Biopython code that builds the backbone (N, CA, C, O; Angstrom):
import numpy as np
from Bio.PDB.StructureBuilder import StructureBuilder

atoms = [
    (1, "MET", "N", (-26.431, -33.794, -16.309)),
    (1, "MET", "CA", (-27.593, -33.081, -15.607)),
    (1, "MET", "C", (-27.404, -33.372, -14.052)),
    (1, "MET", "O", (-26.851, -34.389, -13.635)),
    (2, "ASN", "N", (-27.880, -32.454, -13.310)),
    (2, "ASN", "CA", (-27.614, -32.468, -11.926)),
    (2, "ASN", "C", (-29.006, -32.534, -11.246)),
    (2, "ASN", "O", (-29.450, -31.523, -10.702)),
    (3, "GLN", "N", (-29.738, -33.743, -11.260)),
    (3, "GLN", "CA", (-31.044, -33.845, -10.730)),
    (3, "GLN", "C", (-31.010, -34.261, -9.295)),
    (3, "GLN", "O", (-30.163, -35.061, -8.898)),
    (4, "LYS", "N", (-31.872, -33.759, -8.540)),
    (4, "LYS", "CA", (-31.915, -34.137, -7.129)),
    (4, "LYS", "C", (-32.858, -35.252, -6.962)),
    (4, "LYS", "O", (-33.971, -35.184, -7.485)),
    (5, "SER", "N", (-32.502, -36.258, -6.281)),
    (5, "SER", "CA", (-33.416, -37.486, -6.182)),
    (5, "SER", "C", (-33.986, -37.291, -4.622)),
    (5, "SER", "O", (-33.734, -36.374, -3.840)),
    (6, "GLU", "N", (-34.751, -38.341, -4.452)),
    (6, "GLU", "CA", (-35.396, -38.436, -3.193)),
    (6, "GLU", "C", (-34.493, -38.595, -2.084)),
    (6, "GLU", "O", (-34.729, -38.131, -0.968)),
    (7, "LEU", "N", (-33.330, -39.329, -2.421)),
    (7, "LEU", "CA", (-32.195, -39.569, -1.520)),
    (7, "LEU", "C", (-31.569, -38.403, -0.959)),
    (7, "LEU", "O", (-31.056, -38.396, 0.160)),
    (8, "ASP", "N", (-31.619, -37.227, -1.887)),
    (8, "ASP", "CA", (-31.017, -35.972, -1.529)),
    (8, "ASP", "C", (-31.754, -35.187, -0.493)),
    (8, "ASP", "O", (-31.160, -34.292, 0.108)),
    (9, "THR", "N", (-33.004, -35.457, -0.244)),
    (9, "THR", "CA", (-33.803, -34.784, 0.699)),
    (9, "THR", "C", (-33.552, -35.278, 2.136)),
    (9, "THR", "O", (-33.743, -36.446, 2.474)),
    (10, "PRO", "N", (-33.115, -34.320, 2.949)),
    (10, "PRO", "CA", (-32.934, -34.845, 4.308)),
    (10, "PRO", "C", (-34.219, -35.377, 4.940)),
    (10, "PRO", "O", (-35.314, -34.847, 4.749)),
    (11, "ARG", "N", (-34.023, -36.454, 5.704)),
    (11, "ARG", "CA", (-35.181, -36.989, 6.486)),
    (11, "ARG", "C", (-35.088, -36.774, 7.913)),
    (11, "ARG", "O", (-33.981, -36.751, 8.450)),
    (12, "CYS", "N", (-36.187, -36.609, 8.593)),
    (12, "CYS", "CA", (-36.298, -36.567, 10.109)),
    (12, "CYS", "C", (-35.769, -37.865, 10.738)),
    (12, "CYS", "O", (-36.152, -38.943, 10.285)),
    (13, "LEU", "N", (-34.937, -37.807, 11.725)),
    (13, "LEU", "CA", (-34.448, -38.870, 12.330)),
    (13, "LEU", "C", (-35.546, -39.479, 13.261)),
    (13, "LEU", "O", (-35.364, -40.600, 13.735)),
    (14, "GLU", "N", (-36.563, -38.843, 13.506)),
    (14, "GLU", "CA", (-37.721, -39.341, 14.245)),
    (14, "GLU", "C", (-38.757, -39.978, 13.456)),
    (14, "GLU", "O", (-39.075, -41.153, 13.634)),
    (15, "CYS", "N", (-39.326, -39.176, 12.531)),
    (15, "CYS", "CA", (-40.523, -39.693, 11.766)),
    (15, "CYS", "C", (-40.152, -40.288, 10.324)),
    (15, "CYS", "O", (-40.959, -40.890, 9.615)),
    (16, "LYS", "N", (-38.878, -40.045, 10.008)),
    (16, "LYS", "CA", (-38.397, -40.424, 8.799)),
    (16, "LYS", "C", (-38.949, -39.869, 7.477)),
    (16, "LYS", "O", (-38.661, -40.285, 6.355)),
    (17, "GLU", "N", (-39.798, -38.851, 7.787)),
    (17, "GLU", "CA", (-40.277, -38.014, 6.511)),
    (17, "GLU", "C", (-39.295, -37.086, 6.041)),
    (17, "GLU", "O", (-38.340, -36.767, 6.748)),
    (18, "GLY", "N", (-39.499, -36.577, 4.740)),
    (18, "GLY", "CA", (-38.730, -35.519, 4.214)),
    (18, "GLY", "C", (-38.902, -34.277, 5.046)),
    (18, "GLY", "O", (-39.985, -34.021, 5.572)),
    (19, "ILE", "N", (-37.860, -33.515, 5.169)),
    (19, "ILE", "CA", (-37.823, -32.294, 5.865)),
    (19, "ILE", "C", (-38.051, -30.971, 4.763)),
    (19, "ILE", "O", (-37.156, -30.649, 3.982)),
    (20, "PHE", "N", (-39.133, -30.392, 4.809)),
    (20, "PHE", "CA", (-39.374, -29.411, 3.878)),
    (20, "PHE", "C", (-39.557, -28.034, 4.462)),
    (20, "PHE", "O", (-39.773, -27.062, 3.739)),
    (21, "ASN", "N", (-39.462, -27.948, 5.887)),
    (21, "ASN", "CA", (-39.274, -26.698, 6.560)),
    (21, "ASN", "C", (-38.104, -26.768, 7.356)),
    (21, "ASN", "O", (-38.147, -27.014, 8.562)),
    (22, "PRO", "N", (-36.957, -26.540, 6.660)),
    (22, "PRO", "CA", (-35.683, -26.914, 7.407)),
    (22, "PRO", "C", (-35.145, -25.821, 8.434)),
    (22, "PRO", "O", (-34.474, -24.853, 8.077)),
    (23, "ILE", "N", (-35.487, -26.065, 9.647)),
    (23, "ILE", "CA", (-35.150, -25.205, 10.658)),
    (23, "ILE", "C", (-34.345, -25.997, 11.709)),
    (23, "ILE", "O", (-34.953, -26.882, 12.311)),
    (24, "CYS", "N", (-33.150, -25.796, 11.972)),
    (24, "CYS", "CA", (-32.313, -26.632, 12.767)),
    (24, "CYS", "C", (-32.727, -26.733, 14.131)),
    (24, "CYS", "O", (-33.511, -25.912, 14.606)),
    (25, "ILE", "N", (-32.237, -27.717, 14.820)),
    (25, "ILE", "CA", (-32.610, -27.823, 16.296)),
    (25, "ILE", "C", (-31.967, -26.672, 17.098)),
    (25, "ILE", "O", (-32.583, -26.223, 18.064)),
    (26, "THR", "N", (-30.852, -26.205, 16.781)),
    (26, "THR", "CA", (-30.239, -25.118, 17.482)),
    (26, "THR", "C", (-31.190, -23.916, 17.439)),
    (26, "THR", "O", (-31.526, -23.315, 18.459)),
    (27, "CYS", "N", (-31.616, -23.589, 16.178)),
    (27, "CYS", "CA", (-32.490, -22.442, 16.130)),
    (27, "CYS", "C", (-33.785, -22.638, 16.807)),
    (27, "CYS", "O", (-34.237, -21.741, 17.518)),
    (28, "LEU", "N", (-34.438, -23.796, 16.627)),
    (28, "LEU", "CA", (-35.797, -24.075, 17.349)),
    (28, "LEU", "C", (-35.417, -23.972, 18.919)),
    (28, "LEU", "O", (-36.155, -23.328, 19.664)),
    (29, "ASN", "N", (-34.408, -24.530, 19.349)),
    (29, "ASN", "CA", (-34.188, -24.430, 20.754)),
    (29, "ASN", "C", (-33.948, -23.084, 21.424)),
    (29, "ASN", "O", (-34.297, -22.844, 22.580)),
    (30, "LEU", "N", (-33.269, -22.138, 20.541)),
    (30, "LEU", "CA", (-33.145, -20.814, 20.986)),
    (30, "LEU", "C", (-34.540, -20.150, 20.987)),
    (30, "LEU", "O", (-34.870, -19.450, 21.944)),
    (31, "GLU", "N", (-35.279, -20.329, 20.051)),
    (31, "GLU", "CA", (-36.712, -19.672, 20.025)),
    (31, "GLU", "C", (-37.502, -20.086, 21.167)),
    (31, "GLU", "O", (-38.038, -19.270, 21.917)),
    (32, "VAL", "N", (-37.583, -21.357, 21.314)),
    (32, "VAL", "CA", (-38.455, -21.950, 22.325)),
    (32, "VAL", "C", (-37.793, -21.458, 23.819)),
    (32, "VAL", "O", (-38.520, -21.179, 24.772)),
    (33, "GLY", "N", (-36.480, -21.402, 23.871)),
    (33, "GLY", "CA", (-35.675, -20.967, 25.002)),
    (33, "GLY", "C", (-36.191, -19.504, 25.386)),
    (33, "GLY", "O", (-36.521, -19.191, 26.530)),
    (34, "TYR", "N", (-36.218, -18.635, 24.266)),
    (34, "TYR", "CA", (-36.576, -17.307, 24.585)),
    (34, "TYR", "C", (-38.000, -17.191, 25.027)),
    (34, "TYR", "O", (-38.311, -16.444, 25.954)),
    (35, "PHE", "N", (-38.916, -17.959, 24.342)),
    (35, "PHE", "CA", (-40.339, -18.017, 24.895)),
    (35, "PHE", "C", (-40.501, -18.297, 26.355)),
    (35, "PHE", "O", (-41.199, -17.582, 27.073)),
    (36, "LEU", "N", (-39.791, -19.438, 26.826)),
    (36, "LEU", "CA", (-39.832, -19.812, 28.125)),
    (36, "LEU", "C", (-39.104, -18.904, 29.131)),
    (36, "LEU", "O", (-39.570, -18.755, 30.261)),
    (37, "TYR", "N", (-38.041, -18.332, 28.768)),
    (37, "TYR", "CA", (-37.238, -17.476, 29.725)),
    (37, "TYR", "C", (-38.214, -16.292, 29.872)),
    (37, "TYR", "O", (-38.350, -15.868, 31.020)),
    (38, "GLU", "N", (-38.893, -15.711, 28.918)),
    (38, "GLU", "CA", (-39.655, -14.608, 29.263)),
    (38, "GLU", "C", (-40.591, -14.880, 30.218)),
    (38, "GLU", "O", (-40.892, -13.987, 31.010)),
    (39, "ILE", "N", (-41.137, -16.020, 30.289)),
    (39, "ILE", "CA", (-42.331, -16.500, 31.117)),
    (39, "ILE", "C", (-41.804, -16.935, 32.551)),
    (39, "ILE", "O", (-42.437, -16.599, 33.552)),
    (40, "ASP", "N", (-40.651, -17.678, 32.641)),
    (40, "ASP", "CA", (-40.244, -18.343, 33.830)),
    (40, "ASP", "C", (-38.761, -18.836, 33.671)),
    (40, "ASP", "O", (-38.495, -19.865, 33.050)),
    (41, "GLU", "N", (-37.890, -18.107, 34.219)),
    (41, "GLU", "CA", (-36.474, -18.392, 34.224)),
    (41, "GLU", "C", (-36.185, -19.993, 34.705)),
    (41, "GLU", "O", (-35.414, -20.735, 34.096)),
    (42, "LYS", "N", (-36.784, -20.300, 35.652)),
    (42, "LYS", "CA", (-36.720, -21.692, 36.315)),
    (42, "LYS", "C", (-37.100, -22.675, 35.258)),
    (42, "LYS", "O", (-36.407, -23.669, 35.036)),
    (43, "LEU", "N", (-38.244, -22.393, 34.577)),
    (43, "LEU", "CA", (-38.854, -23.303, 33.476)),
    (43, "LEU", "C", (-37.841, -23.341, 32.371)),
    (43, "LEU", "O", (-37.636, -24.421, 31.817)),
    (44, "PHE", "N", (-37.208, -22.300, 32.006)),
    (44, "PHE", "CA", (-36.122, -22.146, 31.029)),
    (44, "PHE", "C", (-35.010, -23.222, 31.384)),
    (44, "PHE", "O", (-34.577, -24.051, 30.584)),
    (45, "SER", "N", (-34.640, -23.092, 32.625)),
    (45, "SER", "CA", (-33.392, -23.908, 33.023)),
    (45, "SER", "C", (-33.896, -25.427, 32.908)),
    (45, "SER", "O", (-33.185, -26.258, 32.344)),
    (46, "LEU", "N", (-35.036, -25.738, 33.410)),
    (46, "LEU", "CA", (-35.416, -27.086, 33.377)),
    (46, "LEU", "C", (-35.447, -27.566, 31.862)),
    (46, "LEU", "O", (-35.005, -28.674, 31.558)),
    (47, "PHE", "N", (-36.004, -26.663, 30.887)),
    (47, "PHE", "CA", (-36.128, -27.073, 29.463)),
    (47, "PHE", "C", (-34.701, -27.182, 28.983)),
    (47, "PHE", "O", (-34.381, -28.175, 28.329)),
    (48, "ASP", "N", (-33.771, -26.188, 29.271)),
    (48, "ASP", "CA", (-32.353, -26.368, 28.777)),
    (48, "ASP", "C", (-31.696, -27.702, 29.237)),
    (48, "ASP", "O", (-31.015, -28.400, 28.486)),
    (49, "ASN", "N", (-31.969, -28.002, 30.575)),
    (49, "ASN", "CA", (-31.354, -29.335, 31.027)),
    (49, "ASN", "C", (-31.773, -30.472, 30.310)),
    (49, "ASN", "O", (-30.980, -31.263, 29.800)),
    (50, "ASP", "N", (-33.288, -30.600, 30.245)),
    (50, "ASP", "CA", (-33.971, -31.680, 29.599)),
    (50, "ASP", "C", (-33.688, -31.893, 28.068)),
    (50, "ASP", "O", (-33.532, -33.019, 27.594)),
    (51, "PHE", "N", (-33.634, -30.754, 27.336)),
    (51, "PHE", "CA", (-33.470, -30.812, 25.929)),
    (51, "PHE", "C", (-32.031, -30.790, 25.445)),
    (51, "PHE", "O", (-31.757, -31.147, 24.299)),
    (52, "SER", "N", (-31.216, -30.424, 26.202)),
    (52, "SER", "CA", (-29.759, -30.425, 25.697)),
    (52, "SER", "C", (-29.196, -31.807, 25.306)),
    (52, "SER", "O", (-28.340, -31.987, 24.440)),
    (53, "SER", "N", (-29.790, -32.765, 26.058)),
    (53, "SER", "CA", (-29.443, -34.172, 25.664)),
    (53, "SER", "C", (-30.471, -35.028, 24.908)),
    (53, "SER", "O", (-30.221, -36.153, 24.474)),
    (54, "PHE", "N", (-31.588, -34.426, 24.794)),
    (54, "PHE", "CA", (-32.705, -35.203, 24.135)),
    (54, "PHE", "C", (-32.417, -35.326, 22.668)),
    (54, "PHE", "O", (-32.473, -36.450, 22.169)),
    (55, "PHE", "N", (-32.073, -34.148, 21.822)),
    (55, "PHE", "CA", (-31.933, -34.451, 20.449)),
    (55, "PHE", "C", (-30.300, -34.444, 20.328)),
    (55, "PHE", "O", (-29.591, -33.468, 20.081)),
    (56, "LYS", "N", (-29.931, -35.668, 20.545)),
    (56, "LYS", "CA", (-28.468, -36.010, 20.455)),
    (56, "LYS", "C", (-28.055, -36.010, 19.088)),
    (56, "LYS", "O", (-28.745, -36.547, 18.221)),
    (57, "PRO", "N", (-26.867, -35.387, 18.818)),
    (57, "PRO", "CA", (-26.350, -35.432, 17.358)),
    (57, "PRO", "C", (-26.378, -36.745, 16.911)),
    (57, "PRO", "O", (-25.985, -37.634, 17.667)),
    (58, "ALA", "N", (-26.816, -37.023, 15.708)),
    (58, "ALA", "CA", (-26.934, -38.269, 15.125)),
    (58, "ALA", "C", (-26.497, -38.066, 13.615)),
    (58, "ALA", "O", (-26.707, -37.010, 13.019)),
    (59, "ASP", "N", (-25.915, -39.086, 13.086)),
    (59, "ASP", "CA", (-25.589, -39.042, 11.682)),
    (59, "ASP", "C", (-26.627, -39.347, 10.658)),
    (59, "ASP", "O", (-26.903, -40.524, 10.427)),
    (60, "SER", "N", (-27.224, -38.377, 10.027)),
    (60, "SER", "CA", (-28.172, -38.577, 8.993)),
    (60, "SER", "C", (-27.061, -38.640, 7.780)),
    (60, "SER", "O", (-25.932, -38.149, 7.816)),
    (61, "LEU", "N", (-27.617, -39.310, 6.786)),
    (61, "LEU", "CA", (-26.834, -39.341, 5.471)),
    (61, "LEU", "C", (-26.603, -38.028, 4.898)),
    (61, "LEU", "O", (-25.529, -37.822, 4.333)),
    (62, "ILE", "N", (-27.468, -37.129, 4.973)),
    (62, "ILE", "CA", (-27.574, -35.925, 4.315)),
    (62, "ILE", "C", (-27.646, -34.687, 5.393)),
    (62, "ILE", "O", (-28.409, -34.721, 6.359)),
    (63, "LYS", "N", (-26.789, -33.624, 5.125)),
    (63, "LYS", "CA", (-26.783, -32.606, 5.934)),
    (63, "LYS", "C", (-28.003, -31.670, 5.489)),
    (63, "LYS", "O", (-28.344, -31.589, 4.309)),
    (64, "GLN", "N", (-28.602, -31.005, 6.471)),
    (64, "GLN", "CA", (-29.752, -30.173, 6.225)),
    (64, "GLN", "C", (-29.236, -28.679, 6.394)),
    (64, "GLN", "O", (-28.575, -28.320, 7.368)),
    (65, "GLN", "N", (-29.586, -27.889, 5.400)),
    (65, "GLN", "CA", (-29.309, -26.384, 5.709)),
    (65, "GLN", "C", (-30.395, -25.626, 6.289)),
    (65, "GLN", "O", (-31.479, -25.557, 5.710)),
    (66, "CYS", "N", (-30.169, -25.025, 7.449)),
    (66, "CYS", "CA", (-31.185, -24.211, 8.099)),
    (66, "CYS", "C", (-31.681, -23.088, 7.401)),
    (66, "CYS", "O", (-30.854, -22.347, 6.870)),
    (67, "ALA", "N", (-32.975, -22.810, 7.301)),
    (67, "ALA", "CA", (-33.466, -21.754, 6.599)),
    (67, "ALA", "C", (-33.316, -20.448, 7.458)),
    (67, "ALA", "O", (-33.501, -19.355, 6.922)),
    (68, "VAL", "N", (-33.013, -20.541, 8.668)),
    (68, "VAL", "CA", (-32.868, -19.432, 9.653)),
    (68, "VAL", "C", (-31.427, -18.979, 9.739)),
    (68, "VAL", "O", (-31.125, -17.831, 9.412)),
    (69, "CYS", "N", (-30.474, -19.905, 10.197)),
    (69, "CYS", "CA", (-29.120, -19.494, 10.348)),
    (69, "CYS", "C", (-28.163, -19.928, 9.224)),
    (69, "CYS", "O", (-26.978, -19.595, 9.243)),
    (70, "PHE", "N", (-28.728, -20.718, 8.194)),
    (70, "PHE", "CA", (-27.980, -21.207, 7.021)),
    (70, "PHE", "C", (-26.782, -22.146, 7.435)),
    (70, "PHE", "O", (-25.907, -22.403, 6.608)),
    (71, "LYS", "N", (-26.747, -22.597, 8.557)),
    (71, "LYS", "CA", (-25.677, -23.542, 8.889)),
    (71, "LYS", "C", (-26.186, -25.025, 8.383)),
    (71, "LYS", "O", (-27.387, -25.264, 8.257)),
    (72, "ARG", "N", (-25.292, -25.877, 8.139)),
    (72, "ARG", "CA", (-25.650, -27.195, 7.691)),
    (72, "ARG", "C", (-25.390, -28.252, 8.890)),
    (72, "ARG", "O", (-24.371, -28.233, 9.580)),
    (73, "SER", "N", (-26.305, -29.049, 9.022)),
    (73, "SER", "CA", (-26.227, -29.969, 10.301)),
    (73, "SER", "C", (-26.646, -31.389, 9.898)),
    (73, "SER", "O", (-27.368, -31.560, 8.915)),
    (74, "ARG", "N", (-26.212, -32.384, 10.627)),
    (74, "ARG", "CA", (-26.539, -33.745, 10.353)),
    (74, "ARG", "C", (-27.620, -34.109, 11.422)),
    (74, "ARG", "O", (-28.183, -35.204, 11.427)),
    (75, "LYS", "N", (-27.861, -33.153, 12.293)),
    (75, "LYS", "CA", (-28.865, -33.381, 13.392)),
    (75, "LYS", "C", (-30.305, -32.997, 12.736)),
    (75, "LYS", "O", (-30.868, -31.917, 12.915)),
    (76, "THR", "N", (-30.761, -33.982, 12.012)),
    (76, "THR", "CA", (-32.042, -33.683, 11.120)),
    (76, "THR", "C", (-33.318, -34.114, 11.734)),
    (76, "THR", "O", (-33.685, -35.282, 11.605)),
    (77, "TYR", "N", (-34.004, -33.268, 12.379)),
    (77, "TYR", "CA", (-35.333, -33.542, 12.980)),
    (77, "TYR", "C", (-36.153, -32.432, 12.362)),
    (77, "TYR", "O", (-35.712, -31.287, 12.266)),
    (78, "CYS", "N", (-37.337, -32.787, 11.953)),
    (78, "CYS", "CA", (-38.316, -31.820, 11.377)),
    (78, "CYS", "C", (-38.898, -30.996, 12.493)),
    (78, "CYS", "O", (-38.993, -31.436, 13.639)),
    (79, "PRO", "N", (-39.283, -29.800, 12.138)),
    (79, "PRO", "CA", (-39.910, -28.902, 13.184)),
    (79, "PRO", "C", (-41.094, -29.519, 13.776)),
    (79, "PRO", "O", (-41.329, -29.321, 14.968)),
    (80, "TYR", "N", (-41.952, -30.330, 12.981)),
    (80, "TYR", "CA", (-43.021, -30.988, 13.723)),
    (80, "TYR", "C", (-42.593, -31.954, 14.737)),
    (80, "TYR", "O", (-43.166, -31.911, 15.826)),
    (81, "CYS", "N", (-41.705, -32.786, 14.547)),
    (81, "CYS", "CA", (-41.242, -33.772, 15.633)),
    (81, "CYS", "C", (-40.678, -33.012, 16.768)),
    (81, "CYS", "O", (-40.971, -33.373, 17.908)),
    (82, "TYR", "N", (-39.861, -31.948, 16.568)),
    (82, "TYR", "CA", (-39.266, -31.200, 17.640)),
    (82, "TYR", "C", (-40.341, -30.638, 18.505)),
    (82, "TYR", "O", (-40.410, -30.892, 19.708)),
    (83, "THR", "N", (-41.182, -29.868, 17.869)),
    (83, "THR", "CA", (-42.318, -29.136, 18.724)),
    (83, "THR", "C", (-43.194, -30.202, 19.298)),
    (83, "THR", "O", (-43.779, -29.926, 20.345)),
    (84, "GLU", "N", (-43.370, -31.380, 18.764)),
    (84, "GLU", "CA", (-44.245, -32.398, 19.438)),
    (84, "GLU", "C", (-43.547, -32.915, 20.743)),
    (84, "GLU", "O", (-44.224, -33.309, 21.692)),
    (85, "LYS", "N", (-42.228, -32.906, 20.768)),
    (85, "LYS", "CA", (-41.496, -33.389, 21.960)),
    (85, "LYS", "C", (-41.555, -32.155, 22.937)),
    (85, "LYS", "O", (-41.591, -32.380, 24.146)),
    (86, "VAL", "N", (-41.564, -31.056, 22.539)),
    (86, "VAL", "CA", (-41.650, -29.859, 23.514)),
    (86, "VAL", "C", (-42.983, -29.781, 23.983)),
    (86, "VAL", "O", (-43.190, -29.454, 25.151)),
    (87, "TYR", "N", (-44.010, -30.071, 23.127)),
    (87, "TYR", "CA", (-45.406, -29.972, 23.481)),
    (87, "TYR", "C", (-45.731, -31.124, 24.544)),
    (87, "TYR", "O", (-46.495, -30.873, 25.476)),
    (88, "GLU", "N", (-45.179, -32.320, 24.410)),
    (88, "GLU", "CA", (-45.302, -33.419, 25.325)),
    (88, "GLU", "C", (-44.707, -33.137, 26.685)),
    (88, "GLU", "O", (-45.236, -33.428, 27.758)),
    (89, "TRP", "N", (-43.454, -32.488, 26.499)),
    (89, "TRP", "CA", (-42.643, -32.068, 27.791)),
    (89, "TRP", "C", (-43.516, -31.016, 28.644)),
    (89, "TRP", "O", (-43.790, -31.122, 29.839)),
    (90, "LEU", "N", (-43.869, -30.039, 27.824)),
    (90, "LEU", "CA", (-44.656, -28.891, 28.538)),
    (90, "LEU", "C", (-46.007, -29.398, 29.070)),
    (90, "LEU", "O", (-46.427, -28.931, 30.128)),
    (91, "SER", "N", (-46.656, -30.254, 28.452)),
    (91, "SER", "CA", (-47.983, -30.847, 28.961)),
    (91, "SER", "C", (-47.746, -31.499, 30.303)),
    (91, "SER", "O", (-48.682, -31.593, 31.097)),
    (92, "LYS", "N", (-46.562, -31.946, 30.591)),
    (92, "LYS", "CA", (-46.189, -32.637, 31.912)),
    (92, "LYS", "C", (-45.894, -31.592, 32.978)),
    (92, "LYS", "O", (-46.395, -31.602, 34.102)),
    (93, "VAL", "N", (-44.989, -30.642, 32.495)),
    (93, "VAL", "CA", (-44.174, -29.594, 33.311)),
    (93, "VAL", "C", (-45.152, -28.430, 33.645)),
    (93, "VAL", "O", (-45.304, -28.018, 34.795)),
    (94, "LYS", "N", (-45.765, -27.959, 32.627)),
    (94, "LYS", "CA", (-46.574, -26.662, 32.710)),
    (94, "LYS", "C", (-47.637, -26.556, 31.734)),
    (94, "LYS", "O", (-47.589, -25.783, 30.776)),
    (95, "PRO", "N", (-48.728, -27.445, 32.018)),
    (95, "PRO", "CA", (-49.843, -27.492, 31.150)),
    (95, "PRO", "C", (-50.466, -26.078, 30.766)),
    (95, "PRO", "O", (-50.918, -25.914, 29.633)),
    (96, "SER", "N", (-50.485, -25.204, 31.575)),
    (96, "SER", "CA", (-50.996, -23.803, 31.322)),
    (96, "SER", "C", (-50.331, -23.151, 30.225)),
    (96, "SER", "O", (-50.901, -22.198, 29.693)),
    (97, "LEU", "N", (-49.166, -23.544, 29.797)),
    (97, "LEU", "CA", (-48.430, -22.937, 28.633)),
    (97, "LEU", "C", (-48.659, -23.533, 27.411)),
    (97, "LEU", "O", (-48.261, -22.952, 26.401)),
    (98, "VAL", "N", (-49.280, -24.680, 27.317)),
    (98, "VAL", "CA", (-49.409, -25.518, 26.160)),
    (98, "VAL", "C", (-50.012, -24.725, 24.867)),
    (98, "VAL", "O", (-49.507, -24.782, 23.746)),
    (99, "LYS", "N", (-51.114, -24.016, 25.191)),
    (99, "LYS", "CA", (-51.883, -23.266, 24.184)),
    (99, "LYS", "C", (-50.967, -22.112, 23.744)),
    (99, "LYS", "O", (-50.748, -21.895, 22.552)),
    (100, "PRO", "N", (-50.446, -21.390, 24.721)),
    (100, "PRO", "CA", (-49.686, -20.173, 24.251)),
    (100, "PRO", "C", (-48.564, -20.708, 23.453)),
    (100, "PRO", "O", (-48.244, -20.065, 22.454)),
    (101, "PHE", "N", (-47.825, -21.941, 23.782)),
    (101, "PHE", "CA", (-46.742, -22.425, 23.018)),
    (101, "PHE", "C", (-47.184, -22.792, 21.524)),
    (101, "PHE", "O", (-46.609, -22.323, 20.541)),
    (102, "LEU", "N", (-48.204, -23.629, 21.458)),
    (102, "LEU", "CA", (-48.768, -23.924, 20.301)),
    (102, "LEU", "C", (-49.266, -22.854, 19.267)),
    (102, "LEU", "O", (-49.343, -23.064, 18.057)),
    (103, "ARG", "N", (-49.590, -21.690, 19.891)),
    (103, "ARG", "CA", (-50.033, -20.636, 19.066)),
    (103, "ARG", "C", (-48.779, -19.995, 18.325)),
    (103, "ARG", "O", (-48.904, -19.356, 17.280)),
    (104, "ILE", "N", (-47.641, -20.206, 18.913)),
    (104, "ILE", "CA", (-46.350, -19.622, 18.374)),
    (104, "ILE", "C", (-45.477, -20.747, 17.563)),
    (104, "ILE", "O", (-44.910, -20.492, 16.501)),
    (105, "PHE", "N", (-45.448, -21.911, 18.149)),
    (105, "PHE", "CA", (-44.736, -23.015, 17.594)),
    (105, "PHE", "C", (-45.507, -24.109, 17.048)),
    (105, "PHE", "O", (-45.278, -25.252, 17.444)),
    (106, "ASN", "N", (-46.430, -23.874, 16.149)),
    (106, "ASN", "CA", (-47.481, -24.882, 15.539)),
    (106, "ASN", "C", (-46.827, -25.235, 14.233)),
    (106, "ASN", "O", (-46.817, -24.446, 13.288)),
    (107, "PHE", "N", (-46.229, -26.541, 14.185)),
    (107, "PHE", "CA", (-45.895, -27.060, 12.749)),
    (107, "PHE", "C", (-46.878, -28.164, 12.466)),
    (107, "PHE", "O", (-46.579, -28.972, 11.587)),
    (108, "ASP", "N", (-47.933, -28.280, 13.066)),
    (108, "ASP", "CA", (-48.943, -29.264, 12.719)),
    (108, "ASP", "C", (-49.938, -28.688, 11.696)),
    (108, "ASP", "O", (-51.085, -28.353, 11.990)),
    (109, "PHE", "N", (-49.368, -28.598, 10.406)),
    (109, "PHE", "CA", (-50.280, -27.828, 9.487)),
    (109, "PHE", "C", (-51.498, -28.490, 9.033)),
    (109, "PHE", "O", (-52.435, -27.804, 8.626)),
    (110, "ASP", "N", (-51.577, -29.888, 9.071)),
    (110, "ASP", "CA", (-52.709, -30.745, 8.797)),
    (110, "ASP", "C", (-53.677, -30.864, 9.944)),
    (110, "ASP", "O", (-54.778, -31.392, 9.787)),
    (111, "LYS", "N", (-53.254, -30.354, 11.145)),
    (111, "LYS", "CA", (-54.116, -30.346, 12.263)),
    (111, "LYS", "C", (-54.537, -31.741, 12.580)),
    (111, "LYS", "O", (-55.701, -31.976, 12.905)),
    (112, "THR", "N", (-53.595, -32.710, 12.494)),
    (112, "THR", "CA", (-53.896, -34.106, 12.862)),
    (112, "THR", "C", (-53.288, -34.629, 14.103)),
    (112, "THR", "O", (-53.579, -35.730, 14.571)),
    (113, "GLY", "N", (-52.413, -33.787, 14.636)),
    (113, "GLY", "CA", (-51.642, -34.164, 15.865)),
    (113, "GLY", "C", (-51.998, -33.193, 16.882)),
    (113, "GLY", "O", (-53.183, -32.960, 17.123)),
    (114, "TYR", "N", (-50.985, -32.568, 17.541)),
    (114, "TYR", "CA", (-51.067, -31.778, 18.712)),
    (114, "TYR", "C", (-51.892, -30.452, 18.565)),
    (114, "TYR", "O", (-52.402, -29.886, 19.533)),
    (115, "ALA", "N", (-51.982, -29.991, 17.235)),
    (115, "ALA", "CA", (-52.789, -28.743, 16.934)),
    (115, "ALA", "C", (-54.333, -28.898, 17.290)),
    (115, "ALA", "O", (-55.060, -27.907, 17.359)),
    (116, "LYS", "N", (-54.766, -30.107, 17.498)),
    (116, "LYS", "CA", (-56.189, -30.467, 17.756)),
    (116, "LYS", "C", (-56.526, -29.678, 19.041)),
    (116, "LYS", "O", (-57.675, -29.305, 19.276)),
    (117, "GLU", "N", (-55.474, -29.437, 19.869)),
    (117, "GLU", "CA", (-55.771, -28.825, 21.190)),
    (117, "GLU", "C", (-56.064, -27.369, 21.062)),
    (117, "GLU", "O", (-56.554, -26.735, 21.996)),
    (118, "LEU", "N", (-55.759, -26.822, 19.882)),
    (118, "LEU", "CA", (-55.987, -25.341, 19.768)),
    (118, "LEU", "C", (-57.519, -25.155, 19.217)),
    (118, "LEU", "O", (-58.045, -25.940, 18.428)),
    (119, "ASP", "N", (-58.076, -24.122, 19.698)),
    (119, "ASP", "CA", (-59.369, -23.643, 19.167)),
    (119, "ASP", "C", (-59.294, -22.713, 18.016)),
    (119, "ASP", "O", (-58.831, -21.591, 18.221)),
    (120, "TYR", "N", (-59.655, -23.012, 16.949)),
    (120, "TYR", "CA", (-59.484, -22.033, 15.720)),
    (120, "TYR", "C", (-60.792, -21.369, 15.515)),
    (120, "TYR", "O", (-60.933, -20.547, 14.609)),
]
sb = StructureBuilder()
sb.init_structure("model")
sb.init_model(0)
sb.init_chain("A")
sb.init_seg("    ")
for serial, (resi, resn, name, xyz) in enumerate(atoms, 1):
    if name == "N":
        sb.init_residue(resn, " ", resi, " ")
    sb.init_atom(name, np.array(xyz, "f"), 0.0, 1.0, " ", f" {name:<3s}", serial, name[0])
structure = sb.get_structure()
């Protein structure tokens, strides 16, 4: 029998929770980059510089397969932790874009973290 154990579930390197919405950092970076580039090229450049080194490649025990690009990566951060870091960065750099960003990139499904800032 080939049963999956809890050890087979990729874990976020930030929060240590299992990753059940597997979108790789590369795909998330591209989408956030597109969002910022359409609004402000200089802001995009700043984001690109700040985030290119923020999520450093790290060795997770298990590779995660991205649901978007289907590549496998050991850079395992959950979409929530990634968007939380972008939210914190954007709050400092360009607070007026926080709500538009969260309307598109909201992985706070329980509304216990950064999504509290949105008016539903």
